[in-house]
N, C-alpha and C positions, 0 to 999 in steps of 0.2 A: 760401467759408470756407477758411482756410489754417491749418494747425496750427502752433503755436510750435515752434521747434527743440528737439530733445532736449537735455537738460542733460548736460554732460560730467561724468562721475564719475571721479575719480582713484582708482586702486587704492591701498589703504593699504600702508604699509611692512611688510615681513615681520617677524614676531617669531619668533625661533627656538623659543620655548616653545610657540607656538600654530600654527606653520606647518603641521604635519601635520594638526591638527584642522581648520584652515581649508580645506586642500586637500580633505580628505574631505568636509567640509560642502559646499564648492563643487561637487564632483563629484556629491554626492547631489542637490543642487538641479537641476543640469543633467540628470541621468539621469531625473528625474521631471517635468521641465518639459513643458508642452504644445507650446511653440514649439521650433523646430529650432535647435540650436546647432552650428555647423560651424567648423572651423579649416582655412584654406586656406594652402598654401605660396605663395611669391611667384610661382611659375609657374602658379598656379590649380589645382594638384592638391590633392586633399582628404586631410588627414592625420588628421582626427577628425570624427565625426558622432554626435550624441546619438540615443538610441532613437526620438525622435519622428519621425525621417525616415521610418521604416517605416510609421507610421500615416498620414502625409500622402502619401508618394510610392509606397509599396509596396516600395521597395528596403530591404533590410537594410543596416545601416551597413557591414558588411564587403564588400558588393557594390560600394560606391562608393568606399571608401577607396583612395587611390592613383590614382584617375581624375580627369580634368580636369572641374571643375564646369561650365565654360562649354559643354562638349560636350553637356550635357543640357538647356541652355536653348533656347528658341525662337530661331531665327536672327535674327528682327527685334529681339529683346531682348538677345541675347548681346553684340552689338557695343557697345551703350551701357553695359551692365553691366561689360564688360571695360575700357572706357575709364575709368569711374569707379574700378574696382579698381586699374588701373595707376597712376592719379594718386595714390592713397593709398600704394601700394607704393614709387613712385619719388621722391615728394616728402618729404623729412625733416620738414618743418613741418606736414604734414597727418596727423592721427591718425584721422580718421573720414571716411566718405563724406558726412556731413552729413545732409540730409533722407533719410527712408526711400525706397527704390526698390521698385517692383513689377516683376515679370517672370514669364514663363511657364516652368515646369519640367516636363519630360516624366515622366509617371507610368510605372510599370513595365508597365502594361497598354496604354500607347501614348497615352492622352489627356493633355491639358495641365492642370496645376493652377496657380492664380495664387498667387504668394508675394509677400510684402512683406518687405524685409530692410533692415538697417542694418549697416554693416561698421566695425570698429574695429581699428587696428593693434595687434599684440601688443607689449608693452614689451620692451626689450632684456633679455636674460637668457641662462641656459645653454641654453635651447631654441632651435631654428631659428626665424628671424623668419617671421612670417606674419600672416594677417588672421583675426580672429574675426568670424563672420557670425551674426547672430540673425535668423531668418526665421519668419514666421507665415503660416498658410493663410488666404487670402481667397476661396477658390473658392466656399464656401457663400454668403457675402454677395453675390458677383457673380451667382450663379445666382438668388438670391432677387430681386434688382433686375431681372435680365433677364426673369424670369418675370412680374413685375408689369408691366414695360414691354410684353411680348408680349401679356398679357391686355388691357391698355388699347388696344393697336393692333388686336387682334381685335374688341373691342367697338366701337371707333370705325369700323372698316371695315364691320362688320355694320350699324351704324346708317346709314352712308352708302349701303350697298347697298339697304336698305329704302326710304330716301328716293328713290333713283333709280328703283326699281321702282314705287313709288307714283306718282311724277311721270310715268313712261312710261305707266302705266295711265290716268292722267288725260288725257294728251295723245291717246292713240289712242282713248279713249272719247269725246272731244269732237267727233269728226267721222267721217264715213264715207269721206272722201277721204284715204287714207293718204299720198299724195304731199305733201299740204299740211303734214303734221306730221313727215314722216320726218327732215327736217333737225333739227327740235327733238329728236326721239327720239335721233338720233345724238349731239347735243350733250350730252344727259343721260348717255348711256352713256360718252362720252369723259371724263366727270368721274372715272371710276374705272378705265377700260381705255384704254390707249394704243394708237391705231391711226391710219392715214392715211385709210382708206376703209372704209365699211360698206355692204353691199348685201344685198338679198333676192332669192334665186333661186327660180323657180317651176318645177314639174315638170309636163310633159304626159305622163301615164302611157301613154295609148294610143300616142302617137308616140315615147315614150322620149327626149324632149328636155327641155332646161332653158333658161330665159331669165331674165336679170336685168331686173326691173321697177323696183325702187326702189334708190336709192343716195345716198350722201353722201360727197363727197371730191373730190380734184383731178381735173381733166379728163384727165390722163395715164393715170389708172387706168380710164377709162370706155370706152376704144377698143373698138368692136365688142361692147359689153356687151348691146345690145338684140337682137342677132341670136340666133335659136334655134340651139343646138348639141346634138349627140348627148349623151345622159346619160353614156355610156361615155367615160372619159378626162377627166372633170370632177371637181372637188372635191365638188360636190353629189352626183354619182353614187356616190362612195365613202361619203359620209355616208348616203345612202339604203341602200346595201348593208350598212353596219355597224349602222345604226340608232342611232348615238351620235356625239358630237363627234369630229372628225378634225383633228389639228394637224400641220402640215407645217413642218419646221424644218431648217435647215442642209443643204439639198440644192443641187447645182449646176444650172445652166441646162440642161445636157444631160440630167441625171437627171429634172429637173422636166418637160421636154418629153416625155420617154419615159413618165412616169407620168401627168402631167396636161397634155396637149397644149394645152388651152384656157386654162391659167394663164400661158402664156409671155408674153402681152401685158402682163399685170400685172407680170411680172418685169422687163420692159423699163421699166415705170413705177417701178422701184426698190423693188418689194415684195420682202421677203426672208423673210417668214413668212406663213402662211395658216392661218386657223381657220374650220372649217365646223361649224355647229350645226344639228341637225335642227329643222325647223318642223313641228309636229304639231298638227292641229286635229281634234277629235272622233275621236281615235284614228287618223287618216289622215295619212301623210307628204305634205305639200303642197310642200315645198321645203327650202331651207336658208338660214340667216343667215350671211353671209360677212364676215370681218374681215381687212384687209390692212394690216400695219405695214411700215415701211421699216427694221426692225432685226431681228436674229436673237434668238430666244428671248424674244419679247416678251410671251408670255402665261403667267400662273401658273394653278394649279388654281382659285384664287379667281376669276380672270378668266373662266375657262371656265364655272364654275358660274353666275356672274352673267349671262354671255351666253346661257346655256341658258334662264334664267328670262325674259329679255327676248324670246327667240325665241318662246316660248309666247304671250306677250302679243301680239306682232306677228302671229303666225299667227291668233289669234282675231280681231284687228282686220281682217286681210286677208279672212277668211271673211265678216265682216259687210259689208266693202266689196263683196265679190263678190255677196252677197245684194242689196245696194243696187243694184249694176250690173244684176243680174237683174231687179229691179223696173223699172229704167229701160227695159230691153229689152222687158219685158212691156208697159210703157206705150206703146212705139212699135208693138208688134204689135197692140195693141188700139185704136190711134188711130182706126180706122174706126168705132168705136162711141162716140158721145159719152157715153152712159150708162156704158159700161165704162171709158172714159178717166176719167170723173169718179170712179168707184169706186176705180180703181187709184191715181189721184192722191190720193184721200182716204186710202187705206190707206198709201200712201207717206208722206203727211204724218203719219199716226198712228205709223208705224214710226220716222220721223225724230224725232217728239215723244218717243217712248219712249226713243230714244237720247239725246235731250237730258236727259230726266229722270234717266236712269241716270248720265250723266256729270256731273250737277250736284252730286253728293255722294258721299262714300265711306261714309256711314252707310246700310247697306242697308235698315234699318228705315224710313227716310224715303222709300224708293223704292216699297215694296210697294203702298201705297194708290193713288198716282197711276198706277202701272203697271196695276193692275187696272181703274181707270177707263178708261184708253186701250184696254185689251184688249176692252172692250165694243164699241168702234168697229170692231173687226176680226172678232171671233167672238162669236156670241150664246151666252150661258150663263146658268145660274141660280146657279151657285156656282163660284168659282175658288179653287184652293189651290196653294200653293208649298211644297214639301218640300225641306229642306236636309240634306245629309249631315253628321253631326257627326264632327269629327276625321278621322283617316286611316282610310278604309273603315269608319267607324262607322255606326250605324243612322240611317235618315232620320226626321226629325221635322217635323211641320207647323209651318212658320214663319209662314204668313199664310193667312187665310181671308177670302174676299170673297163677297158675295151672300147667298143663302138658306143656312141651316144644315141642308143636307140630307146632308152627309157623315156626320153622327152622331158626329164626334170633335172635341175642342177643339184649340186651338192648343197646340203642345208635345207632342202625342201622338206616339208612335213608330209608324212604318208598316213592317210587315215586308216583306222581299223576297218571301218565299214566300206565295202566296195573295192577292197584291195586284196591281192594274193597274199601280201605280207600279213595283213590283218587276220585272214583265215588261218594261216599257218601258225601264228602266235596264239590265236585263240584255241586252236586244237592242240597246241604244244607238240606237234609232230610235222615232219616234212611233207610237202605236197607237190605233185607234178600237175601242171596245167598245160595241155597241148591238144591239138586236134579240134579246136573250137573255131567257129566262124566269128567274124567281127560282131555279128548280132548276138550270138551266144555269149561272147565275152562281155559285150555291153550289158547284158542282163545279169551276169554273175559277178564280173569284176570290172566295173566301168572305169576304175582308175588305171587299168592295164590297156585300155583301148588305144591310148596315145602311142604306146610302144608297139602295138599291133600295126598301127598305121605307119610305123617306122620299120616294118618288115619283121618284127619279132613274131615267132610262131610257137616257141616252147619256153616254159618257165619252170624252174625248180627252186623252191623256197624252203629253207630250214630255219626253225626258231632257234635263237641263241639263248640258252637257259644256264644261269649260273646261281648256285646255292638255292635252287628252287624258284628263282625269280627270272622272268623274261627280261633280258637286257637288250635285245635287238633281234635282227633277222638277216640271214645270208641268202642272197638270191643270185642265180646264174640264169642268163637268158640266151637263147639261140635262135638264129633265123631259120634253122632247119626244122621241118615238120617232124614231130614225134622223136625228138633228139635224145630224150632221157629215159633210162631204165631204172629198175628197182635197185640195182647195184649202185647207181649214181646217188640214190637217196641215202644209202648207208654211208657212202664216202662223204657226202655233203653234211650228214649229221655228225660224223666223227670230227671232221675239221671244224664244223660249227661249234662243237663242244670246246675245241681248243681255243678258237677265237673268242668264245663266250668267256672262258676263264681269263683270257688276256684282258678283255673289256672289264671284267669284275676286278682284276688286280689293278687295272688302270684307275677304276673308280676308287678303290681303296687308297691308291697312291694319291689321287686327287684329294680324297678326304684328309689324308695325312698332310698334304701341302696346305689345305685349308685350315687344318688344326694348327699347323705351325704358324700360319699367318695370323690366326686368331690369338695364339699364344703371344706372338710378337706384338699384336695390337693391344692385348691385355697388358703386356709389360709396358708398352708405350703409354697406355692409359694410366697405369699405376704411377709411372714416372711423371706424367703430366699432373696427376692428382697431388703427388708429393711436391712438384714444383710450384703448383698454384695454392698449396695449403697455406693457411694463415699462421700455422705454427712452424717453427724451425724443425726440420727432420735431420737427425744426425745418426750415422751408423759407424760402428767401430768393430774391429775383429778381436780375436782373443788376446792379442798383444796390446790392445788399446789404441791402435792406429786407425785413423779416420778412413772409412770405406764409402760413406755416403754423406752428401752435404748439399741441401737444396737451396734455392734462391732466398727463402726466408731466413735460413741460417746465415747467409751472407749478410742480410740486413740486420739481423739480431746481434751478431757477434763481430761484424766488421771484417771478417776474413772471406776472401773469395774462395770458390770451390777449388780452383787450381792451387791456391795457396794452402788450403786445408787438407786436401786429399793426401793420404799417406803419412801425415804427421801425427804425433801423439796428441790425443785429445787433451791430456793433462796440461800440455804446453799452450793450448789455445784458449780454453774457456773455463778451466778449473783454477780457482785461486790457489796459490802455492801452499797455503796452510792445510788445504784439503787434498793435495796430490797423493800423499802416501796412503791416505784412507781410501781414495779411489782405486789405486792399484791393488790394495789388499782385498777390496771388495770383489774385483774381477777374479783374483786367484782363489778366493773362497768359493765363489760360484762354480768355477771350473772344477774344483775338487769335490764339491758336495751337491752341485746342481741346485743349490738353494741360496737365496739372497734376500736381505731385508728390504731392498728398494726395488726389486723387479716386480713387474706386473701390478704396479700401484702408482697412484698419483702422489707426488711429493713436492714440497717446496724447498728450494735450495738457493744458494748464492752462486752466480756465474760471473765470469770476467769478460769484459769487452776488449777488443784489440787495443783500444786507447788506454787500458789499465783500470778503468773505472769498474766497480762491482755493482751489480743490480740483481734484484730478486727474480727468480724464474720458477715456473711450475713444470714438472717433467714427468713423463710416463715412459719407463724403460721396459722393453720386452726382449727376451732372448729368443733367437731363432736357430734351431739346429739344422745344419746342412751337412749330410754325411756324417763325418766324425768330428766336425768342428762347429763352433758357435759363432754367431754374429749377434751383436747387441744393437737394437734400434731404439731410438728415443724421439718422442715428440716433445718439443720444448717451447714454452710460451713465456714471453717477457711480461711479467705482472707488475711492472713498475707503476703504470697508470692505475691499475686496480688497487694497489697498496695506497697510492696517493689519494684515490677516491675514497677508500675506506677511512683514511685519516680525516679527510675533509668531511665525510659523512658523520664521523664521530664528533667533530667540532660543531657541525651544524646541529646535530642531535642535542648537544649540550646547550646550545643557544635556544633551541626550540623548547627544551625541557624547562629552562628558566622562564620563558614567556608562558608556557603551558601552566606552570605551577602558580604564577602570579597574576594570571588573567582575571579580570573582574567578572567575565561571563563563564558559564559552565562549559567545559570541553570534555570530550571523551571519544573512545574508540570502541567498536564492537565488531564481531565477526559477521560474515555475510548471512549466517542463519540466526543472528540476533543475540548472541551471547556477549555479555559485557567483557571487555578486555581491560580498559583502564579509564579512570575518571579523575579530573583535576579537583583541587580543594574547593574551588568556587562552586562546582556542581554538587559536591557532597554537602557543603554548607547550605546550599539552596534547599535540599531535601531533608537534611538532618540525619542522614544515614552514613555509615562507613562503607568503604568499597566492598568489604567482605559481605556485609549485609545485603547490599544491592545485588551482588553476584548470586547470592542465595535466593533473593526474591525473583531473579530471572526464571526460576523454576516454578514460580507461582503466578501465572498470568492473572491480571486483574487486581493485584495488590499494590503495585507501584504506579500503575496507570490503567485506564480502561482497556479491556482486551481488544476493542475495535482498532486501537492504534497499531496493534501487531499486524493485522491484515493490511492496513493502510501502508505501513512502512515496508512490508514485504513486497507490495505492488510497486512502490517507489524504487526499491532496490532492483527489482526485475527490469524496470524501465531504464535504470541507470546502467545495468549490464548490457542493455541493447544500444547504449551510446547516448541516451538522453541525460540532460542535467536534472538533478533533484531540485525541484522548486522549494522555496521556504514554506513551512507549514507550521500550524499551531498544535500544541500538545498539552494536555492537562496531566500534571503529576500529583500524586497524593503524598504529602509530607509524612514524616514519621509521627507527627503529632495529630494527623488526621485531616489537617487543612489542605486545601487545594491550591496549587500554584500553576498559573497559566504561563506557558513558555512559547517562544518562537524558535524553531529548529532550522538551522541551515546546515545541510549535510552534503558530503561528496564521497566518492569512492577512495579508499586507501589502496595503493598499489605497491607491489614489490619491485625489486630492481629491474625485472624484465617487463614491467608494465602490466602484470597480471593483477586483477582485483583480488584483494585479500581481506577486505573489511570496509567499514564505514567510519569516517571521521566526522564529528558533528560539533557545532557551536550552539549552545543552548542559552537563550536570553530570557530572564524573568520579565514577563510583560503583564503581571497580575494587576498592577496599578494602572497601567495604560489600558488594559482590557476593561477595567471597571469604569474608567472615564469614557471609553468608547461606547460602552453599553448605555451609560446615562445619556450621553449625547444622542445616541441612536433612538432611545426611547422618547426623549424630548422632541427630537426631529419628527418622529412618527406621529406624536400627538399633534404637533403643529400642522403637519401635512394633512392629517385626517380632518382637523378643524377647518383648515383652509379649503379642502375639497367640499366639505359640507356647506360652507359659506358660498363657495362658487356655485354649487348646485342650487342652493336657495336663490341666488341671484339670477341664474339662468331661468329657473322656474318662474320667478317674479316677472322677468323680462318677457318670457314667452306668454305668460298669462296675460300681462297688460297688453302686449301686442295683439294676442288673439281676441281678447275681449273687446279691445278698441275697434278692431276690424269688424267683429261680429255685431257690435253696437252701431257702428257707422253705416254698415250696409243697409239694414232695414230702415234706419232713420232717413238715409238718403232717398230710398224708395218712397217712404211716407211723405217726406217733404216735397219731392217732385210731383207725386200724384196730387197732393193738396194744392200746390201752386197751379197745376193745370185745371183742377176743378174750380178754383177761384176765378179763372179767366175764361172758362169754357162756356159755351152756349147751353143754357138750361134746357133748351128744347131737345137736345140729343141725350135722352135718358139712358140709352144702352151704353154709350161711352162713359157717362158718369158712373154707372154701376160697375163697369170694368175697373175704373180707377179706385172706386170704393173697395172693391174686392182686393185689389193690390194692397190698399192701406190695411185692410183687415188681416190679410195673410202676413204682412210684415209685422203687424202688431203681435200676432200670435207667435211669430218667430222670435220677436224681441222678448215676449213674455217667457218663452221656454228658456231663452238664454239667461235671463235674469233669475228664473227659477233654479236653473242648474247651478249658477254661481252661488245663490243663497243657500241651496241645499248643501253644496260642498262646504261653504263656510260654516253652516250650522253643524254639519256632520263632524268636521274637524275640531270645532269648538265644543262638541258634545252638547249642543243646544237644540238638536233636531227633535221635534215632537212626534209621537207615534199615537195613532188612534187604533185601539184594538177592538175588533168586532168580527162577527161572523161574515164570511165572504164566500161567494160562489165563483169558482174559477171560470165557468162559461161566461158569466156576466162580466168578469174582469177582462177576459179576452175580447168580448164583444165591444166593451168600452174602448179598448185600445184600438180595435179595428175602425170603429166609428170615428175616433179622433184623428186617424190618418187616412180617412176615406178619400179626402180631396187629393192628397198626395198620390194615392194609388191610381186615381182616375187620371191625373195629369200625365202619368207615365204609362197609362194603359196596362197596368200590371194585374195579373190574375192571382187571387188569394184564396186559399182553401184552409178551413179550420176543421181539424179532425181530432176531437177529444174522446178519450175512452168513456164508455158508458158507465154511469154509477160512480163518478168521482166524488169523494167525500167533500163536505164543506170545510172551509178553512177558518181557523181562528188567527187573524192576522190583521195587518194594516192594509185595507183594501186599496187606498189611493197610492200607496207606495208600490204595491204589486202592479197596479195599472200603469204606474210610471215606468217600471222595469219592462213590462211587455211592450209598452208604447215605444220606449227607447230602442229596444231590440228590433221592433217592427220598422221604426223609422230608419235605422241603420240598413236593414235589408232593402227598403225602398230606395235609399240614396245610392246604394252600391249595385243595384240590379238594373240592367239595361231595359229600355222601353220594350214592352211586350213580354217581359219575363214572368216568373211564377214565384209565389211565396206560400209556404205551408206553416200552419201552427198546429202542433201535436202536443198531447199531454197524456200521462199515464200514472197509475198509482204504484208506489214502491213500498213494499212491506218493510217493517222495522227490522233493524239489525242490532245485534248486541254490542257492536263495536263503538258506536257513538252515543247511544242512549237517547236519541232524539225522536224515537217512535216512527210512525208511518210518514211518508213523504210523497209529494207530487213532483214529477219530473216534467218540465215544460220545455219544448224545443221549437225554435223559430228557424226555418230553413229557407234558402233562396237559391236562385240560379244566377247569382251575381258574379263579380269578378274573382271572388275567392281570396284567400289569405295564405301566404307562404307559412309553412310550419315554424320557420325561424321567428315569425312575428307573433306567435300565439301569446306569449307572455307580455310583449310590449303593448298590445292593443288595450290592455286593462290598466295601463299607466296613464296618468293625467296628461292631457294636452297631446296625446299621441294618436295619429291616424296613419293607416297603411297607404303607401303610394310613393314611388320614387320621384315623380314629377308633380308639379303643382296642379297640372290638369287632371291628374289621377285622383285628387283629393276633393270630395264634395265639401260644401260649406259646413261649418260647425266648430265647436271649441275643443273637441276631443275629450269632453267631460262625461259624455253619456255612459259609455261602458264602465269607466271607473266608478261612477255613482251607482250603476247597477250592481257592480261587484260589492260596494260597501253595503248596500241595502240587503242583498241576498245573504251575504256573510253575517250581517247583523241578525237576520232571522235564523241563523244556524245552517244555512244551505250552502251550496257550491255553485259556481258558474264556470263554464268552459266552452271551448269551441273546437269543431272539427271542420276541415275545409280542404278543398282541392282547387288550386289556382286555375281559373278559367272555367270552372264548372259550378261553383257556388260554395256557400258556407252554411253550417248548422250551429246555432248557439243554444246551449243547454243550460238550465239552472234548476235547482231543487229547492223546495221550501217544506219545512215540517208542517204537518196538518194542524198541529197545535203548537204554535210558535211562541206564544207569550211567556209560557213558563220555562222555555229552554233557550231563550236567545243568548247568544254569546256576546260578551262585552268586546267591542272593537279595541284594537290596539291603539294607543296614543301615537299619533303621527306628527311629524314636524309640519 
């Protein structure tokens, strides 16, 4: 089959209004195409490569641009390609190379990829003249065809090997005289292995010599072969030493004589390679099979494996022949006795008959019964069984039973190795006799045989069946007679056992051959099914152009059924009439030269349907040589839909390009690794750069935008590749004039025709003005919210203050008023009761005074009108005043107080009354929050000056109690105005919550600090410090709302 020539397509004339659009569209199609597009200069150097080059050859475009394309082609293809290229370059009238050409191109990793290309000369224009090359990858198609061809070759070789093995088995099983069939065996082996001579070498182990006994080949090779030579210095000796095949190749006569002195004669007979294969019989090395060709490197691994299998067969046959020779010797030795001669002759005839029975068929089931009948003429028995090993080293199962059913097991039963007579014989690999044992003794040694003993069996003779060194089964004869078997019976059993073992081995080979044939048939059926279910049409023709294969997809594609198409000329079915002569000429050219411009490559051509319409197809044609003739196979795909899709894509791309170029928002595409591919005019105008400038700036992170956006966008791309959508995000660009433009980016993955991600498509909107308005609104809103929060806080504080003060004022007033009313109406004679109510009035007046004082102090402090009286003060006197002022409260709650001040504390320069106020408030707090019967301590110590604050020496005063304690989370809150600790109202003693805040204001005004340490449930310790000389170092308090 030959493809029609590609149609020449003229490039349309440029239109100034659409030239930019067309160029961009053309570039987009090239950049996303699966085929390689290259532009070569007239000297063959590469000036442009599409991205597809990296997918096919591993080279990035920039690695090859500027280099000569022909340097990367296979040297056998480069000359022909350059010749065709030069013809197009030099001849003004030639615009294209014509038919597609295939060539091998070196991959980056060193292997060759097969490409098919067609070249077209660039039209004259402002650019330098050159050649446009469109190439596609055919490597996958070629590998598929080569794989199918290799599979067919392997299956064919395997079938031929099994046929040879089976025939060799039949030949050597047909006679006990190996010399008679050795030539025939050699002829069979020569069908698959090329050699000039084959010989069998035998070892005399005691004498350590080897002798050639059988051979087939020219007389020149046979010189001195029959003489016995020492095993050392022979190929057979090396085979025996290694226990595996030995191949000798490519050695000189000198080295050969040095290593194998006895091979020199064969070298003189023009032998140049030697192969030795071990011959093993019943696990013993008996010699080697030798092959001599007259060419170097004559043997493949397949040849060695086949020769190894043949050697095992020959070894078994030789062993049988030796047994037969032994019988002949025995006949001669017993010639003095007519009776003995008759018996030996009879047994020899029986053994020969057994050999004839075994060689008469490859169906082992047909052998068992007549074999058992003949065994009765050799060894007396009541029962005979044959066990066969299943698979490779599998269990032994009873394959045949003859005579009385005294074994107690049916055919097909497994026979264990342990505890059975069969198992011991096969493990020892020699016959054994078991007789003269009691049931108890048998139970101890061979428990599996007890059942037959109970059925009256008394004597057992078992011989292992060994073929090619492997145990394939066991032969057992059983007698009801005590001590029925002698040593002579062992020899006979082993001889016939070797015969039946060979038959079982041949049967296994025959079964393997049948299985191989079945596998080959299954493979053919599978290949046929693959072709029938293929999505492409499969068409085969012979050398004359007549159809030999036509699958169901071909019926669908071309409209002809298989019955209608088979045997007809392909040209009459699917090739348009104008291309018929070219098709026939192409076949003749290939048959004459074994070369064709359309074979083993993918081509596009025009095909014809049964209804007469023509349509485009893509075809791959592969020649297949079978014997001396060729078949041509083709996979053909209807590409009508693809062509229509390409046209639709082109029209869609044109529409998209019009929208893209005229869009008001910025648009662009980039690769997955961030390189800019294309940008529309709106984006370029937004930033003031050209496309080329932006592509160059891609290599300078931080110039076009902050480098942080690169990491952000990489993360978004990674998430998109995992299936997530890319959310809109904002990005700041730096214009060419240095100003900043704020944008909103909406991006998504760009995919190829197969849906694979190849880049990012983004729409970029300028939101600079919107961003400025949003920032102004946000700032104004924040200002309003802050002011509102401050007003709300002031309102809450006012409400809390009024509520607290009202409650605190009302409570003592109520007590005072109630007590006064009682006194006004009470009997003057009851002086004690009067004094009780007067004490209540006095107490509540004190409480009211403290409340008013706290409020006035707070007001004066925040209005900066608090007055201070500076004088010398003594801390013990200050503490004593505070204790005296709270003595009644301590007594009411029965609290224990201890004052422990360090000795020698310095006098203070401070406001004494304010310090008394601080100690009194802290002491009052401890009294309020300490349960009845609790304890309070007041401690003080001197602190030396530090250079960090410049306030000089200080005193540290601590008021501790065993009260309810304070959670650590409340440490800061308790120094806030109107704040008291306690989750429930019952937890909170009376008060305004102003005491500790006022203490904090006074202490900090003096330049000191106040803090608390507490353990909930165990008590609290309040600490504060004051400078010894405070007046000169007081800190101005901050102005508070």
